[in-house]
VEXDREN-2710 file (C-alpha; in Angstrom, 1 decimal):
% VEXDREN-2710
k/r/px/py/pz
1/MET/-13.5/-62.3/-6.0
2/ILE/-15.6/-62.1/-2.8
3/GLN/-12.8/-60.1/-1.2
4/VAL/-12.8/-57.5/-4.0
5/TYR/-16.6/-57.3/-3.7
6/LEU/-16.4/-56.8/0.1
7/ILE/-13.7/-54.1/-0.2
8/THR/-15.7/-52.3/-2.8
9/VAL/-18.9/-52.3/-0.7
10/CYS/-17.1/-51.2/2.4
11/SER/-15.4/-48.4/0.5
12/ILE/-18.7/-47.1/-0.8
13/ALA/-20.2/-47.3/2.6
14/VAL/-17.3/-45.4/4.2
15/VAL/-17.4/-42.5/1.7
16/PRO/-20.6/-40.7/2.9
17/PRO/-19.6/-40.6/6.6
18/LEU/-16.1/-39.7/5.6
19/TYR/-17.4/-36.8/3.4
20/LEU/-19.7/-35.6/6.2
21/MET/-16.8/-35.7/8.7
22/MET/-14.4/-33.8/6.4
23/ARG/-17.1/-31.2/5.7
24/PHE/-17.6/-30.7/9.4
25/VAL/-13.9/-30.4/10.1
26/TYR/-13.5/-28.0/7.2
27/ARG/-16.3/-25.8/8.4
28/ASN/-14.8/-25.6/11.9
29/LEU/-11.2/-25.2/10.7
30/GLN/-11.8/-22.8/7.8
31/PRO/-12.5/-19.7/10.0
32/ARG/-9.5/-20.5/12.2
33/LEU/-7.3/-20.9/9.1
34/ARG/-8.5/-17.6/7.7
35/THR/-7.8/-15.9/11.0
36/PHE/-4.3/-17.4/11.1
37/THR/-3.6/-16.5/7.5
38/LEU/-4.7/-12.9/8.1
39/SER/-2.6/-12.6/11.2
40/LEU/0.5/-13.9/9.3
41/LYS/-0.1/-11.5/6.5
42/HIS/-1.0/-8.2/8.3
43/SER/0.2/-8.5/11.9
44/ARG/3.6/-6.8/12.8
45/PRO/5.7/-8.9/15.3
46/PHE/7.1/-7.4/18.5
47/SER/5.8/-3.9/17.7
48/LEU/8.5/-3.3/15.1
49/PRO/8.6/0.1/13.3
50/SER/6.5/0.2/10.2
51/VAL/9.4/1.5/8.2
52/LEU/10.9/-2.0/8.2
53/GLY/7.8/-3.5/6.6
54/VAL/8.1/-6.7/8.7
55/THR/5.1/-8.9/9.2
56/TRP/4.8/-12.4/10.6
57/LEU/4.6/-13.8/7.1
58/ARG/7.7/-12.1/5.9
59/LEU/9.5/-12.9/9.2
60/SER/8.7/-16.6/8.7
61/PHE/10.0/-16.4/5.1
62/ALA/13.2/-14.8/6.3
63/ALA/13.7/-17.5/8.9
64/ILE/13.2/-20.2/6.3
65/TYR/15.6/-18.4/4.0
66/VAL/18.2/-18.1/6.7
67/ALA/17.8/-21.8/7.5
68/ILE/18.3/-22.8/3.9
69/ASN/21.5/-20.7/3.8
70/CYS/22.8/-22.3/7.0
71/VAL/22.1/-25.8/5.6
72/ALA/24.0/-24.8/2.4
73/LEU/26.9/-23.6/4.4
74/GLY/27.1/-26.7/6.6
75/ALA/26.6/-29.2/3.8
76/ARG/29.9/-30.8/2.5
77/VAL/30.2/-32.9/-0.6
78/GLY/33.2/-35.0/0.1
79/ASN/36.3/-32.9/0.6
80/GLU/36.1/-30.8/-2.5
81/LEU/34.1/-27.9/-1.0
82/PRO/35.6/-26.5/2.1
83/LEU/33.8/-23.7/4.0
84/THR/35.6/-21.0/2.0
85/LYS/34.3/-22.4/-1.3
86/ARG/30.8/-23.0/0.1
87/SER/30.5/-19.5/1.6
88/SER/31.6/-17.8/-1.7
89/LEU/29.2/-20.0/-3.8
90/VAL/26.2/-19.3/-1.5
91/ALA/27.0/-15.6/-1.4
92/SER/27.2/-15.4/-5.2
93/ILE/23.8/-17.1/-5.5
94/ASN/22.3/-14.5/-3.1
95/LEU/24.0/-11.6/-4.9
96/MET/22.3/-12.8/-8.1
97/PHE/19.0/-11.7/-6.6
98/VAL/20.4/-8.6/-5.0
99/VAL/21.8/-7.1/-8.3
100/LEU/18.3/-6.9/-9.7
101/GLY/17.9/-3.7/-7.7
102/GLY/15.9/-2.4/-4.8
103/ARG/13.4/-0.4/-6.8
104/THR/10.8/-1.9/-9.1
105/ASN/12.2/-4.4/-11.4
106/PRO/10.3/-5.1/-14.7
107/TRP/10.9/-8.8/-14.6
108/VAL/9.8/-9.2/-11.0
109/ASP/6.7/-7.0/-11.6
110/PHE/5.8/-9.1/-14.7
111/VAL/5.8/-12.2/-12.5
112/GLY/3.4/-10.4/-10.1
113/VAL/5.5/-10.2/-6.9
114/PRO/4.3/-7.3/-4.8
115/LEU/6.8/-4.4/-4.4
116/GLN/6.9/-4.6/-0.6
117/GLN/7.6/-8.3/-0.6
118/TYR/10.3/-7.9/-3.3
119/GLN/12.0/-5.1/-1.4
120/PHE/11.9/-7.1/1.9
121/PHE/13.5/-10.1/0.0
122/HIS/16.1/-7.7/-1.5
123/ARG/17.1/-6.5/1.9
124/CYS/17.1/-10.0/3.4
125/ALA/19.2/-11.5/0.6
126/GLY/21.6/-8.6/0.7
127/ALA/22.2/-8.9/4.4
128/ILE/22.8/-12.6/4.2
129/ALA/25.1/-12.2/1.2
130/VAL/27.2/-9.6/3.0
131/THR/27.4/-11.9/6.1
132/GLU/28.6/-14.8/3.9
133/ALA/31.1/-12.6/2.1
134/LEU/32.5/-11.4/5.4
135/LEU/32.8/-15.0/6.5
136/HIS/34.6/-15.9/3.3
137/SER/37.0/-13.0/3.4
138/GLY/37.7/-13.5/7.1
139/ILE/38.7/-17.1/6.6
140/ILE/40.9/-16.2/3.6
141/LEU/42.6/-13.4/5.4
142/LYS/43.3/-15.7/8.4
143/GLN/44.7/-18.5/6.3
144/GLN/46.5/-16.7/3.4
145/GLY/46.3/-12.9/3.7
146/VAL/46.2/-10.5/0.8
147/THR/49.0/-11.7/-1.6
148/ASN/47.7/-11.0/-5.1
149/MET/45.0/-9.2/-7.1
150/LEU/42.6/-11.9/-6.3
151/GLY/42.7/-11.0/-2.7
152/VAL/42.6/-7.2/-3.4
153/SER/39.5/-7.6/-5.6
154/GLY/37.8/-9.7/-2.9
155/ILE/38.5/-7.2/-0.2
156/VAL/37.2/-4.3/-2.3
157/ALA/34.0/-6.2/-3.0
158/THR/33.4/-7.2/0.6
159/VAL/34.1/-3.6/1.9
160/ALA/31.7/-2.1/-0.7
161/LEU/29.0/-4.6/0.2
162/SER/29.4/-3.9/3.9
163/VAL/29.2/-0.1/3.2
164/ILE/26.0/-0.7/1.2
165/LEU/24.4/-2.6/4.1
166/LEU/25.4/0.1/6.7
167/LEU/24.2/3.0/4.5
168/GLY/21.0/1.2/3.8
169/VAL/20.2/1.1/7.5
170/TRP/21.2/4.7/7.9
171/PHE/19.2/6.0/4.9
172/THR/16.1/4.0/6.2
173/TRP/16.0/6.1/9.3
174/MET/17.6/9.3/7.9
175/PRO/16.4/9.8/4.3
176/SER/18.6/12.0/2.1
177/ARG/18.1/13.3/-1.4
178/HIS/21.6/11.9/-2.3
179/ALA/20.8/8.4/-0.9
180/GLY/19.9/6.9/-4.3
181/ARG/23.0/8.1/-6.1
182/ILE/25.3/7.1/-3.3
183/HIS/23.7/3.7/-3.2
184/LEU/24.0/3.3/-7.0
185/ALA/27.7/4.3/-7.0
186/ILE/28.7/1.9/-4.3
187/HIS/26.5/-0.8/-5.9
188/LEU/28.3/-0.5/-9.2
189/THR/31.7/-0.6/-7.4
190/ALA/30.7/-3.7/-5.5
191/THR/29.4/-5.5/-8.6
192/ALA/32.5/-4.6/-10.7
193/ALA/34.8/-5.7/-7.9
194/TRP/32.9/-9.0/-7.4
195/THR/32.9/-9.7/-11.1
196/TRP/36.6/-8.9/-11.3
197/HIS/37.2/-11.2/-8.3
198/VAL/35.3/-14.1/-9.9
199/LEU/36.9/-13.7/-13.4
200/LEU/40.4/-14.1/-11.8
201/GLN/39.4/-17.6/-10.7
202/PRO/39.4/-20.8/-12.8
203/ILE/36.2/-21.7/-14.6
204/GLY/33.6/-22.7/-12.0
205/LEU/30.0/-22.3/-10.9
206/ALA/30.7/-19.0/-9.2
207/LYS/31.9/-17.5/-12.5
208/ILE/28.7/-18.7/-14.3
209/ILE/26.5/-17.1/-11.5
210/ALA/28.4/-13.8/-11.8
211/LEU/27.9/-13.7/-15.5
212/ILE/24.2/-14.5/-15.2
213/SER/23.9/-11.7/-12.6
214/CYS/25.6/-9.2/-14.8
215/GLY/23.5/-10.3/-17.7
216/LEU/20.2/-9.8/-15.8
217/TRP/21.3/-6.4/-14.6
218/SER/22.3/-5.4/-18.2
219/LEU/19.0/-6.7/-19.7
220/THR/17.0/-4.9/-17.1
221/HIS/18.5/-1.5/-17.9
222/LEU/18.6/-2.1/-21.7
223/TYR/14.9/-2.9/-21.6
224/ARG/14.1/0.3/-19.7
225/LEU/16.3/2.4/-22.1
226/GLY/15.0/0.7/-25.2
227/THR/11.3/1.0/-24.4
228/THR/11.7/4.6/-23.3
229/PHE/14.0/6.1/-25.9
230/VAL/14.3/3.6/-28.9
231/PHE/10.6/2.8/-29.2
232/GLN/9.5/6.2/-27.8
233/ARG/7.1/4.7/-25.3
234/GLY/6.1/6.8/-22.4
235/TYR/6.9/10.2/-23.9
236/VAL/4.4/12.8/-22.7
237/THR/4.1/16.5/-22.4
238/ILE/2.6/18.6/-19.6
239/LYS/-0.8/19.8/-20.6
240/LYS/-1.6/21.8/-17.4
241/CYS/-0.4/22.1/-13.8
242/GLN/-2.9/23.2/-11.1
243/GLU/-1.3/24.5/-7.9
244/TYR/-3.1/24.1/-4.5
245/GLY/-0.7/25.7/-2.0
246/ASP/2.4/23.6/-1.9
247/ALA/0.8/20.7/-3.8
248/LYS/0.5/20.4/-7.5
249/PHE/-1.9/18.4/-9.7
250/LEU/-0.1/17.6/-12.9
251/THR/-2.0/16.5/-16.1
252/VAL/0.1/15.0/-19.0
253/SER/-0.9/13.8/-22.4
254/THR/0.8/11.9/-25.2
255/THR/1.8/13.7/-28.4
256/SER/-0.1/11.2/-30.6
257/GLN/-3.3/9.2/-30.0
258/THR/-2.2/6.2/-32.1
259/ARG/-2.3/2.9/-30.1
260/ASP/1.5/2.6/-30.1
261/HIS/1.8/5.9/-28.3
262/LEU/-1.0/5.5/-25.9
263/ILE/-0.1/4.7/-22.3
264/ARG/-1.4/1.6/-20.4
265/ALA/-3.1/2.6/-17.2
266/TYR/-5.2/0.8/-14.6
267/PRO/-6.2/1.7/-11.0
268/GLY/-3.4/1.4/-8.4
269/CYS/-0.6/1.6/-11.0
270/TYR/2.4/3.9/-10.6
271/TYR/5.0/5.2/-12.9
272/TYR/8.6/6.4/-12.6
273/VAL/8.5/10.0/-14.0
274/PHE/11.7/11.4/-15.4
275/PHE/11.7/15.2/-15.5
276/PRO/14.3/17.3/-17.4
277/GLY/17.6/17.6/-15.5
278/PRO/20.1/20.5/-15.3
279/LEU/21.7/19.2/-18.4
280/PRO/19.9/19.1/-21.8
281/ALA/18.7/15.5/-21.0
282/TYR/16.4/13.7/-18.7
283/ASP/17.5/13.1/-15.1
284/LEU/17.6/9.3/-15.6
285/LEU/19.0/8.8/-12.0
286/ARG/16.1/10.7/-10.5
287/GLY/12.9/8.8/-11.5
288/ILE/10.1/9.9/-9.2
289/PRO/7.5/7.2/-8.4
290/LEU/4.1/8.7/-8.8
291/THR/0.7/7.0/-8.4
292/LEU/-1.9/7.4/-11.0
293/ALA/-4.3/10.0/-9.6
294/TRP/-6.9/10.5/-12.5
295/ALA/-7.7/9.8/-16.1
296/LYS/-10.4/10.7/-18.5
297/PRO/-13.6/8.8/-17.7
298/GLU/-14.3/8.0/-21.4
299/GLU/-10.9/6.4/-21.7
300/PHE/-10.4/4.7/-18.4
301/GLY/-12.6/1.8/-19.2
302/THR/-10.1/0.7/-21.8
303/GLU/-6.6/-0.5/-21.3
304/ARG/-4.8/2.5/-22.8
305/VAL/-5.3/6.3/-22.3
306/HIS/-3.6/9.4/-23.8
307/GLU/-4.2/11.7/-20.8
308/LEU/-3.5/11.0/-17.1
309/SER/-2.8/13.0/-14.0
310/PHE/-0.5/12.8/-11.0
311/SER/-0.3/14.6/-7.7
312/LEU/3.0/16.2/-6.7
313/SER/3.8/17.0/-3.1
314/PRO/6.5/19.4/-1.6
315/HIS/8.4/16.2/-0.7
316/HIS/9.3/15.6/-4.3
317/ASN/10.9/19.0/-4.6
318/ARG/12.9/18.6/-1.4
319/GLN/14.5/15.4/-2.8
320/ARG/16.0/17.4/-5.7
321/ARG/18.6/20.1/-5.9
322/ASN/16.7/21.9/-8.7
323/PRO/13.0/22.4/-8.5
324/ILE/10.8/20.3/-10.8
325/ASP/9.9/22.0/-14.0
326/THR/6.1/21.8/-14.4
327/LYS/5.7/24.4/-17.2
328/ALA/3.2/23.6/-20.0
329/ASN/4.5/21.6/-23.0
330/THR/7.5/20.4/-21.0
331/GLY/8.5/16.9/-22.1
332/LEU/8.6/14.0/-19.6
333/ARG/9.4/10.3/-19.7
334/LEU/7.2/7.7/-18.1
335/GLU/8.4/4.3/-17.1
336/GLY/5.7/1.8/-16.3
337/PRO/3.0/1.1/-15.4
338/TYR/4.0/-1.0/-12.4
339/GLY/1.9/-2.6/-9.7
340/ARG/-0.7/-5.3/-9.5
341/ASP/-4.2/-4.9/-10.8
342/LEU/-6.3/-5.5/-7.7
343/ARG/-9.4/-6.4/-9.8
344/LEU/-11.9/-5.0/-7.3
345/TYR/-14.7/-5.6/-9.8
346/GLU/-14.6/-9.3/-8.8
347/TYR/-16.0/-8.5/-5.4
348/GLU/-19.7/-8.0/-4.7
349/SER/-19.1/-5.2/-2.1
350/VAL/-16.2/-2.7/-2.2
351/VAL/-15.5/-0.5/0.8
352/ILE/-12.8/2.2/0.1
353/ALA/-11.3/4.3/2.9
354/ALA/-8.8/7.1/2.5
355/LYS/-7.3/9.6/4.8
356/GLY/-5.7/12.9/3.8
357/THR/-3.7/12.8/0.6
358/GLY/-4.4/9.0/0.3
359/ILE/-7.4/10.0/-1.8
360/THR/-5.2/10.6/-4.8
361/ALA/-4.4/6.8/-5.0
362/VAL/-8.0/5.5/-4.5
363/LEU/-10.0/7.9/-6.7
364/PRO/-9.0/5.9/-9.8
365/PHE/-10.6/2.8/-8.3
366/VAL/-13.9/4.5/-7.7
367/LEU/-13.8/6.0/-11.2
368/HIS/-12.9/2.7/-12.8
369/LEU/-15.8/0.8/-11.1
370/LEU/-18.3/3.5/-11.9
371/VAL/-17.3/3.7/-15.5
372/ARG/-17.5/0.0/-16.0
373/HIS/-20.9/-0.1/-14.2
374/ASN/-22.4/2.7/-16.4
375/ARG/-21.1/1.1/-19.6
376/ASP/-22.8/-2.2/-18.7
377/VAL/-26.1/-0.4/-17.8
378/GLU/-26.1/1.5/-21.1
379/SER/-25.4/-1.6/-23.2
380/ARG/-28.1/-3.7/-21.5
381/ALA/-30.6/-0.8/-21.6
382/ALA/-30.0/-0.3/-25.4
383/GLY/-30.2/-4.0/-26.0
384/SER/-27.0/-3.8/-28.1
385/SER/-24.5/-6.5/-28.7
386/LYS/-21.6/-4.4/-27.4
387/HIS/-19.1/-5.9/-25.0
388/THR/-20.1/-5.8/-21.3
389/PHE/-17.8/-6.2/-18.4
390/GLY/-20.2/-8.2/-16.3
391/ASP/-18.7/-7.0/-13.0
392/LEU/-19.8/-8.6/-9.8
393/THR/-19.8/-5.3/-7.8
394/ARG/-23.2/-4.3/-6.5
395/ALA/-22.1/-1.5/-4.1
396/VAL/-19.1/0.8/-3.7
397/ARG/-18.9/2.7/-0.4
398/PHE/-16.2/5.4/-0.4
399/PHE/-15.1/7.2/2.8
400/TRP/-12.6/10.1/3.0
401/TRP/-11.3/11.7/6.2
402/LEU/-9.6/15.0/5.5
403/GLU/-6.7/16.0/7.8
404/ASP/-7.3/19.6/6.9
405/ASN/-10.1/21.4/5.1
406/SER/-7.6/22.7/2.5
407/GLN/-7.2/19.2/1.1
408/GLU/-10.7/19.6/-0.5
409/SER/-9.5/21.8/-3.3
410/PRO/-7.2/19.3/-5.1
411/ALA/-9.8/16.6/-5.1
412/SER/-13.0/18.6/-5.5
413/ASP/-13.1/18.5/-9.3
414/GLN/-12.7/14.8/-9.4
415/LEU/-15.3/14.2/-6.8
416/ARG/-17.8/16.3/-8.8
417/VAL/-17.0/14.2/-11.9
418/LEU/-17.9/11.1/-9.9
419/GLU/-21.1/12.7/-8.8
420/SER/-22.0/13.5/-12.4
421/LEU/-21.4/9.9/-13.5
422/HIS/-23.4/8.5/-10.7
423/SER/-26.9/7.4/-11.6
424/GLU/-29.6/7.7/-9.0
425/LYS/-31.8/5.3/-10.9
426/TYR/-29.2/2.6/-10.7
427/PRO/-27.1/3.6/-7.7
428/ILE/-23.9/1.8/-7.0
429/LEU/-21.8/4.5/-5.3
430/ASP/-22.1/6.0/-1.8
431/VAL/-19.6/8.8/-0.9
432/ARG/-18.9/10.3/2.5
433/CYS/-16.4/13.1/3.0
434/LYS/-15.7/14.0/6.6
435/PHE/-14.1/17.4/7.3
436/PRO/-12.1/18.0/10.6
437/SER/-13.7/21.5/10.9
438/PRO/-16.8/23.3/9.4
439/ARG/-16.6/24.2/5.7
440/VAL/-16.5/27.9/5.0
441/SER/-17.4/27.7/1.3
442/LYS/-20.9/28.9/0.4
443/TYR/-21.1/26.4/-2.5
444/PRO/-22.0/22.8/-1.6
445/LEU/-19.6/20.2/-2.6
446/PHE/-22.3/17.7/-3.6
447/THR/-25.9/17.9/-4.6
448/LYS/-27.0/14.2/-4.9
449/ARG/-28.3/12.2/-2.0
450/ASP/-25.7/9.5/-2.1
451/PHE/-22.9/12.0/-1.8
452/LYS/-22.7/13.5/1.7
453/VAL/-20.4/15.8/3.6
454/GLU/-19.9/15.8/7.4
455/ASP/-18.1/18.4/9.4
456/GLY/-18.3/19.9/12.9
457/THR/-21.6/21.6/12.3
458/THR/-23.4/18.4/11.2
459/LYS/-22.7/16.4/14.4
460/VAL/-25.2/16.7/17.2
461/ASN/-24.9/15.5/20.8
462/SER/-27.9/13.1/21.3
463/ALA/-28.0/13.8/25.1
464/ASN/-29.0/17.5/24.9
465/ASN/-29.6/18.0/21.2
466/ALA/-26.7/20.5/21.1
467/PRO/-23.8/20.8/18.7
468/ALA/-21.1/18.3/19.6
469/ASN/-18.3/19.8/21.7
470/LYS/-14.8/20.3/20.6
471/ILE/-13.4/17.3/22.5
472/GLU/-16.0/15.0/20.9
473/ASN/-15.2/16.3/17.4
474/GLU/-11.4/15.8/17.9
475/ILE/-12.0/12.3/19.2
476/ASP/-14.1/11.5/16.1
477/ASN/-11.4/13.0/13.9
478/GLU/-8.9/10.7/15.5
479/ILE/-10.7/7.3/15.8
480/GLY/-14.0/7.9/14.0
481/HIS/-12.8/6.0/11.0
482/VAL/-12.5/2.8/13.1
483/VAL/-16.2/3.0/14.1
484/THR/-17.4/3.9/10.6
485/ILE/-15.5/1.3/8.7
486/ARG/-16.3/-1.5/11.2
487/SER/-20.0/-0.5/10.9
488/ALA/-19.8/-0.5/7.1
489/LEU/-18.2/-4.0/7.0
490/GLU/-20.9/-5.3/9.4
491/GLU/-23.6/-4.0/7.1
492/GLU/-22.0/-5.5/4.0
493/ALA/-21.7/-8.8/5.7
494/GLN/-25.5/-9.1/5.7
495/TYR/-25.5/-9.7/2.0
496/PRO/-24.1/-12.6/0.0
497/GLY/-20.8/-12.4/-1.7
498/ARG/-17.3/-11.3/-0.9
499/THR/-16.3/-7.9/0.5
500/VAL/-13.0/-6.1/0.0
501/LEU/-11.6/-3.2/2.0
502/LEU/-9.2/-0.9/0.1
503/ALA/-7.4/1.6/2.3
504/CYS/-4.8/4.3/1.8
505/GLY/-3.5/6.8/4.3
506/ASP/-0.7/7.3/6.8
507/GLU/0.7/4.4/8.8
508/MET/-1.5/4.9/11.8
509/PHE/-4.6/4.8/9.6
510/MET/-3.4/1.7/7.8
511/SER/-2.6/0.0/11.1
512/ASP/-6.2/0.7/12.2
513/MET/-7.6/-0.8/9.0
514/ARG/-5.5/-4.0/9.5
515/GLU/-6.8/-4.3/13.0
516/ILE/-10.3/-4.0/11.8
517/ILE/-9.8/-6.9/9.3
518/LEU/-8.2/-9.0/12.0
519/GLU/-11.0/-8.4/14.4
520/THR/-13.7/-9.1/11.9
521/PRO/-15.6/-12.3/12.7
522/CYS/-14.3/-15.3/10.9
523/SER/-17.7/-16.1/9.2
524/ARG/-17.4/-12.9/7.0
525/ALA/-15.4/-13.1/3.9
526/VAL/-13.6/-9.7/4.1
527/SER/-10.3/-9.1/2.4
528/LEU/-7.9/-6.2/2.7
529/ALA/-6.4/-4.8/-0.5
530/GLU/-3.3/-2.6/-0.1
531/LEU/-1.6/-0.6/-2.7
532/GLU/2.0/-1.4/-3.7
533/TYR/3.0/2.3/-3.6
534/HIS/1.4/4.8/-1.3
535/PRO/1.6/8.6/-1.9
536/THR/3.9/10.2/0.6
537/THR/4.4/13.6/2.0
538/GLY/7.9/13.0/3.3
539/GLU/6.8/13.4/6.9
540/ARG/7.9/10.8/9.5
541/PRO/5.0/8.5/10.6
542/ARG/3.4/9.6/13.8
543/ARG/3.1/7.1/16.6
544/ARG/0.3/6.5/19.0
545/THR/2.3/7.7/22.0
546/GLU/3.0/11.1/20.4
547/THR/0.6/14.0/20.7
548/SER/-1.7/14.1/17.7
549/PRO/-1.9/17.5/16.0
550/ASN/-5.7/17.0/15.6
551/LEU/-6.2/15.8/19.2
552/SER/-4.6/17.9/21.9
553/ALA/-7.6/18.8/24.1
554/GLN/-6.7/19.6/27.6
555/MET/-9.2/19.9/30.4
556/HIS/-8.2/22.0/33.4
557/SER/-10.1/21.5/36.6
558/GLY/-8.5/22.7/39.9
559/GLY/-5.0/22.4/38.6
560/GLN/-5.6/18.9/37.1
561/SER/-4.5/18.6/33.5
562/VAL/-5.7/15.7/31.4
563/MET/-4.2/15.0/28.0
564/ILE/-6.3/12.9/25.7
565/ARG/-4.7/10.7/23.0
566/ALA/-6.5/8.4/20.6
567/ALA/-6.1/4.7/20.8
568/ASP/-8.0/2.0/19.1
569/PRO/-10.7/1.4/20.2
570/ASP/-10.4/3.1/23.6
571/VAL/-9.0/6.5/24.6
572/GLU/-5.6/6.5/26.3
573/MET/-5.3/9.2/29.0
574/GLN/-2.2/10.5/30.7
575/THR/-2.4/12.8/33.7
576/ASP/-0.1/15.2/35.4
577/ALA/-1.5/15.7/38.9
578/VAL/-0.5/18.8/40.8
579/GLN/-3.2/18.6/43.5
580/GLU/-3.6/16.5/46.5
581/PRO/-3.7/12.8/45.5
582/ARG/-7.2/12.2/46.8
583/ASP/-8.8/15.3/45.3
584/GLY/-7.0/14.8/42.0
585/LEU/-8.1/11.2/41.8
586/ARG/-11.8/12.1/42.3
587/THR/-11.6/14.9/39.7
588/LEU/-9.9/12.6/37.3
589/GLN/-12.5/9.8/37.7
590/LYS/-15.3/12.3/37.1
591/GLN/-13.7/13.6/33.9
592/VAL/-13.0/10.1/32.6
593/ALA/-16.6/9.1/33.2
594/GLU/-17.8/12.2/31.3
595/LEU/-15.4/11.6/28.4
596/GLN/-16.4/7.9/28.2
597/LEU/-20.0/8.9/28.0
598/ASN/-19.4/11.4/25.2
599/LEU/-17.3/8.8/23.3
600/ASP/-20.1/6.2/23.6
601/GLN/-22.7/8.7/22.3
602/LEU/-20.4/9.6/19.5
603/LYS/-20.0/6.0/18.4
604/GLY/-23.7/5.6/18.4
605/ALA/-24.2/8.7/16.4
606/VAL/-21.6/7.7/13.8
607/THR/-23.2/4.3/13.4
608/ARG/-26.7/5.7/13.0
609/ASP/-25.5/8.3/10.4
610/SER/-23.7/5.5/8.5
611/SER/-26.8/3.4/8.4
612/GLU/-29.1/6.2/7.3
613/SER/-26.7/7.3/4.5
614/THR/-26.8/3.9/2.9
615/SER/-30.5/3.2/3.2
616/GLU/-31.2/4.0/-0.4
617/ILE/-28.5/1.9/-1.9
618/MET/-29.3/-1.0/0.5
619/ALA/-32.9/-0.9/-0.6
620/TYR/-31.8/-0.9/-4.2
621/ARG/-29.6/-3.9/-3.6
622/ARG/-32.5/-5.9/-2.1
623/THR/-34.6/-5.6/-5.2
624/GLY/-33.2/-8.5/-7.1
625/PRO/-30.2/-10.2/-8.8
626/ARG/-27.1/-8.5/-10.0
627/TYR/-28.3/-8.1/-13.6
628/TYR/-31.1/-5.6/-12.8
629/VAL/-31.7/-4.2/-16.3
END
């Protein structure tokens, strides 16, 4: 009894110091764990091309998956499973995941697996399955040869799978408008040959796996066809089509406003849109993935809408033999929505950054947050018992860097709608649009103080109070977003709560955003939200080592040519000296010093402008708690 008493007393005495020690360890390890997790999630190993979509996290998963397959191939249960049996069984299990398809699968999307991770797993499982099938076929050919239909079916399946793997690598680097159909045809051939090969064998586990795979594939397509044609979900007609040069802004609406015919929509979702084909039917093999670009503000706060808009780029027409029919009253089929709901309203501070055509994917997020905020304000002001969302968001800061001034036209109407919904009494939104060159329109884009426009005419060199020179503007167009977003995140870190950064743009822009998150001090709870499907223009991603179209300033001094290219956060400079080495070195050093001075002044000006633009909303946020009405 005394021993029990002593053990109890000692245990109680040990708990407080143990708790303090664990708390100290957690506080010191938590920032490092956060940094390690972010590096795994966003860092790309060995400078691999972005088209592969490889990160340290996915590479680690692939290594574990390969190790599991190696263990399965090497494990023997008695003498009943030789290597030929084990390789065929493991290959069949991997093919069960591959036959679900490389595009969005409704079952995988329902589980909540991100599209990029699912596609990476699809490629990884497919490559491993092909390797194991080649191993199985090689052993059989060496031992027995092709003597019957069982061998013929196995050879056909292995060859078809190998062709799919090789064409997948080819189409990744050299896209083609026939890639999808070729891949589908060979995929059906391989699946049929594999099923034929398995059915010729006695009853076994491989046959059960093959039947399950065919059943999953059939259920997937029956679900798509049933929801689209049998239940008539997703049938819409084109209401209007606005053309802005080569780009088109397509608005579609449902034929009926009953709940069964309304379309589910949320920010960040995307649909597969089926346009009429050359035959009197829909081109079911050519579903174009399009991101939701806009919806009616009065409907977007709910789960279902009857009118929504998409943005079509010339890339979508280049992928088809016949041009897309965008005439009014043309019937379309929508499959979706797909994609995760990022739930930005659960964060206290939201920073949204877009570059170029990436604005089409992030505008619904701004609209959604603003509509929910206004509805809560109206409900509380009226003292009604209506449902309120109770969002945590206090501030939404939206930055848009245009690649060309012509990109203003497709988004100007939506930006003005956001301005009309914004309340200066209860401000939550701060918008900054940065043009690469001065605007020529005589009508202002915005009129409210929280909505501002920057172009070449608004920047001033602080050294001599003169307009910024061309080189400084081009440097700002290339790397100004890094300074601005980093400054915005530092300002938001001064307030309690979590902060999220949502970004959409080209690969260089997204790489800069990932670097900003990785370089953010560990004490700040900043998350990076990425869309599952990014709008694309069909252009190949530009690398840092290539000459930027917006940044090709050359300074000539005594035969010395200096080419400036943007790098984050410094400026990379390459020279082609044609003078004497000593004279050229002195001239180059002088020019580098001048450019570095201009760059430092530019960073300071951008930081001051960003601070001044948010002074009103910051003052509003200091006034009190979140429920301000």
